[in-house]
C-alpha positions in Angstrom: -29.0 65.0 -15.9 -31.8 63.4 -13.9 -35.4 62.9 -14.8 -37.8 64.9 -12.6 -40.1 62.6 -10.6 -43.6 63.9 -10.1 -44.3 64.4 -6.4 -40.6 63.9 -5.3 -39.8 67.5 -4.9 -36.7 69.1 -6.3 -34.9 66.7 -8.6 -31.8 65.4 -6.8 -30.7 62.3 -8.6 -32.1 59.8 -6.1 -34.3 57.0 -7.3 -37.2 56.4 -4.8 -38.8 53.2 -3.8 -42.1 54.1 -2.3 -43.0 52.2 0.8 -45.9 53.9 2.4 -46.2 51.2 5.0 -42.8 52.4 6.4 -44.5 55.6 7.6 -46.8 53.6 9.8 -43.7 52.1 11.4 -42.1 55.5 11.8 -45.3 56.9 13.5 -45.4 53.9 15.8 -48.8 52.7 14.4 -49.8 49.1 15.1 -47.0 48.7 17.6 -47.7 46.6 20.6 -46.8 48.1 23.9 -43.6 47.0 25.4 -40.2 46.1 24.1 -39.9 44.4 20.6 -37.0 42.2 21.8 -38.8 41.1 24.9 -41.8 40.2 22.8 -39.7 38.4 20.1 -37.8 36.4 22.8 -41.0 35.2 24.4 -42.6 34.0 21.1 -43.0 30.3 20.8 -42.7 30.1 17.0 -39.1 30.8 16.0 -39.9 30.9 12.3 -42.5 33.6 12.9 -40.2 35.5 15.2 -37.3 35.1 12.8 -35.2 33.6 15.6 -32.3 31.6 14.3 -31.1 30.1 17.6 -31.8 30.2 21.3 -29.5 29.8 24.3 -30.1 30.0 28.0 -29.4 33.7 28.2 -29.5 35.0 24.6 -31.1 34.4 21.3 -30.1 35.2 17.7 -32.7 37.0 15.5 -32.7 38.3 12.0 -32.8 42.1 11.7 -36.0 43.3 10.0 -34.2 46.2 8.4 -30.9 44.5 7.4 -27.8 46.1 6.1 -27.0 42.9 4.2 -28.7 39.5 3.9 -28.1 37.5 7.0 -27.8 40.5 9.3 -28.5 39.1 12.7 -28.6 40.4 16.2 -27.6 38.6 19.4 -30.0 39.7 22.1 -30.2 38.8 25.8 -33.6 37.7 27.0 -33.2 40.0 30.0 -34.2 43.6 29.3 -31.1 45.6 30.0 -29.8 48.7 28.2 -26.1 48.6 28.9 -23.4 46.0 28.3 -22.3 46.8 31.9 -25.6 45.5 33.1 -25.1 42.0 31.8 -24.3 39.2 34.2 -21.1 37.3 33.7 -23.1 34.4 32.3 -25.0 36.6 29.9 -21.7 38.2 28.7 -20.1 34.8 28.1 -23.1 33.5 26.1 -23.5 36.7 24.1 -19.8 36.3 23.0 -20.2 32.6 22.3 -23.3 33.2 20.2 -21.7 36.0 18.3 -18.9 33.6 17.4 -21.4 30.9 16.4 -23.3 33.4 14.3 -20.1 34.3 12.4 -19.3 30.7 11.9 -22.8 29.9 10.7 -23.0 32.9 8.3 -19.6 32.0 6.9 -20.6 28.4 6.3 -24.2 29.1 5.1 -23.5 32.1 2.9 -19.8 32.3 2.3 -19.4 35.6 4.2 -15.9 36.8 3.8 -15.9 39.3 6.7 -18.2 40.8 9.3 -19.1 44.0 11.0 -19.8 43.3 14.7 -20.9 45.8 17.2 -23.4 47.5 19.5 -24.9 50.9 19.5 -25.3 51.7 23.2 -27.9 54.4 23.7 -30.0 56.4 21.3 -27.2 59.0 20.9 -25.0 56.2 19.6 -27.5 55.2 17.0 -29.4 52.4 18.8 -32.9 52.0 17.3 -34.0 50.1 20.4 -31.8 51.7 23.0 -33.6 50.2 26.0 -32.7 46.6 25.2 -29.1 45.8 24.4 -28.4 43.9 21.2 -25.2 43.1 19.2 -25.3 43.3 15.4 -23.5 40.7 13.3 -23.5 41.8 9.6 -21.9 39.5 7.0 -19.8 41.1 4.3 -18.5 40.0 0.9 -16.0 41.5 -1.4 -18.0 43.8 -3.7 -21.2 43.8 -1.5 -21.2 47.6 -1.8 -22.0 47.4 -5.5 -23.3 50.2 -7.6 -26.8 50.0 -6.3 -26.2 51.7 -2.9 -23.4 53.8 -4.2 -24.8 55.1 -7.5 -28.3 53.8 -7.5 -28.8 54.7 -3.8 -30.8 51.6 -3.4 -30.1 48.5 -1.2 -30.7 45.1 -2.8 -31.3 42.1 -0.6 -31.3 38.9 -2.6 -33.3 36.7 -0.3 -36.5 37.0 1.7 -36.0 37.1 5.5 -38.0 33.9 6.1 -35.7 32.1 3.6 -32.6 33.5 5.2 -33.8 32.5 8.7 -34.5 28.9 7.5 -31.0 28.7 5.9 -29.3 30.0 9.0 -31.4 28.0 11.5 -30.5 24.8 9.7 -26.8 25.7 9.4 -26.7 26.8 13.1 -27.6 23.3 14.3 -24.8 21.6 12.4 -22.1 24.3 12.7 -22.6 26.3 15.9 -21.7 23.6 18.3 
């Protein structure tokens, strides 16, 4: 039996975390024109941009809406939608930075496994389909605890800025 939540509609067993600011994001309010990844890649303050590391052709940035703590994306600076559009140099660095991200996450957070992949095109689930990016999601045994399964709530144990600082420091010593 579930408690009826006023204003939540028909009782369905879901607990709700109200985040009205999310609606502004969904409506596209307060969004600057242009590509978010292009804007982030051109920012000079890596901490503000949540950039963990930069290369010549790609950068690593924390995901604002992570599946797990430490969820990063490897993003080419160049605005391309398809993996097939990458130059050979971009492809090599994207792969190298993906490996470095995995090493860094394993060392900094004890990640035991990873989900690595790209959603190419909006029909494939890409949130920003016009600018290619590769996800690196750290995983731990038991990270799918009762909260998302039974509580239907995702718990992230660390603030993004703290995660970014931890990974940026680890990147320097590990990802060489």
